[in-house]
Every structure is written in C-alpha cells, then in structure tokens.
N, C-alpha and C positions, 0 to 999 in steps of 0.2 A: 882558111877560115870558113866555117860552115855558115849556112844561111842564117841560122839562129844567132850565132855569134855576131855576124855582120849586122843583123837587125838590132840587137842589143847595143852594139857599138854605135850604130847610127843614132839610136835614141839618146845615148849619152852625149854624143857630139852635138846633137840638136839642142840640148839644153845647156851646152857650154861645159860639160863635164869631160873628164879624161878617162877613156876606157882602158882597162888592163885585162888582158885575156889569159886565162889559165888553160893550158893544153890538157883537156880532160882525159885523153888517152894515156897520159903519163901518171895520173893520180891513182895508182893501184894499191898503195899502202900509206901509212902515216908519213913515213920519211919522204917518199916521192911527192906527196901532196904538199908538205911543208916546203920542199925545194921549189915546187911549181909556183906556189904563192909568193915565195921570196923572189923568184925570178920575175914574175909578172909585175910586182911592185918595186922592183930594183932595191930590195932590202940591202942595208949596209953589210959589210963583211962580218961585223960582230954579231949578227943574228945567231942566236944560240940553238936553233933547230929543235925547239921543244914548244909546248903549248903556251907556257908563260912568256917565252920570248916572242912567240907569234903575236900574242895580245899586245905586248909592249910595243912592237914595231907597228902593228896595225893602228894603234892609238897614238902614234907619234907622227909618222909620215913627213917629218921635217925636211927630208932630202928631196921631197917632191914639191912641185909648184903649188901655190895656194889654189883652193877651189875644190870642187867635188871630184873624187876619184871613184870610178865604178869598177869593181872587181867582178868579172864575168867568168863563172866557172861552169862551162858547158861540159857535160859528161861526168858530173859529180856522182851520178848513179853508179858508175863503175866502182868507185870506192865504197859507196853505200852497200853495194851488193857483195863486194869482196871482204870488206872489213867494217861491218856496221858500227862497232864500238869506236874505231878511229874516226869514221865519218861523223858520228854524233858529237864526239869531242871537238873535232875541228869546226864543225858547223856551229856548235855552241860558242866557241871563241869568236868566230866570224860575226855571229849575231850580237854578242856582247860588245865587240869593238864597234860595230855599226851603230849600236845604241849610244855608246860613249861619245862618238863623234857626230851624233845627230843633233838637231836643233835644241833639244832639251837635255842633251848629254852633259856629263861632268868634265869632258875634255874639249872645251870650246876653244877653237882657234880658227885659223883661216882655211883649214882643210876639213873636208867631210868624206866619209866612206860610205859607199852604197855597195851591197853585195847582191849579185844577181845569179841565181841558179836556174837557168832556163829549162832544165829537163826535169 
C-alpha cells in the first residue's frame, strides 16, 4: 500500500468508514478496471462486467455492512492516460453512484459510497 493509499484509508477509518482499495497498476483498460472495482468491493458473482452492471452494484452494496464505504482508486491516471474514453465512462459511473448514495441521493439506505482518486 502506498503512502497516499494509507493516508486515505486512515482518513476513512478515522470517520468510521470502510476503505476499499483498487490496485491502480492493474487498471490498464476498461475490463481490468471493472474487475479491480468488483474485487475491491467484493461484488457478487452475478456482476455483469459492463457499465450498467457497475452502476447497479455500486448503488446496491447490500452484501457489505451498513455505513460508509470509501473506494480509493490510486493510480487512476494510468487508465486516464491509456484509454481516456474508458476512464471518463467509468469515472462518470462512479460519480453518478456516489451521488445516488449520498445524503440527498435517490438510493437512500444504510450504505453510502465515497469515491477518492488521490492522484
């Protein structure tokens, strides 16, 4: 774990949230990024490995404990540089899901999602 990831994870723990780390070096294209997100958040086996399924799983999280879950994607710039279109699409889904599970979002339950891209 890098110092940046550790710092972000420590911040999450300090406020009672659960950090989930994405190995940024693995996120070289859309498929590997979807896999890395799924692994970090322990997505169920039925995850469809496409952007719609990503949004559906991110706004559900029913398999995880209640509370805030912080997805920390250090090294996201690797995907941004290699495949800007995939990066923008995935980043958009992450932003939409974060809004949906936010305090004023339309998917209110006992779980919240915060996305951190420290680079």
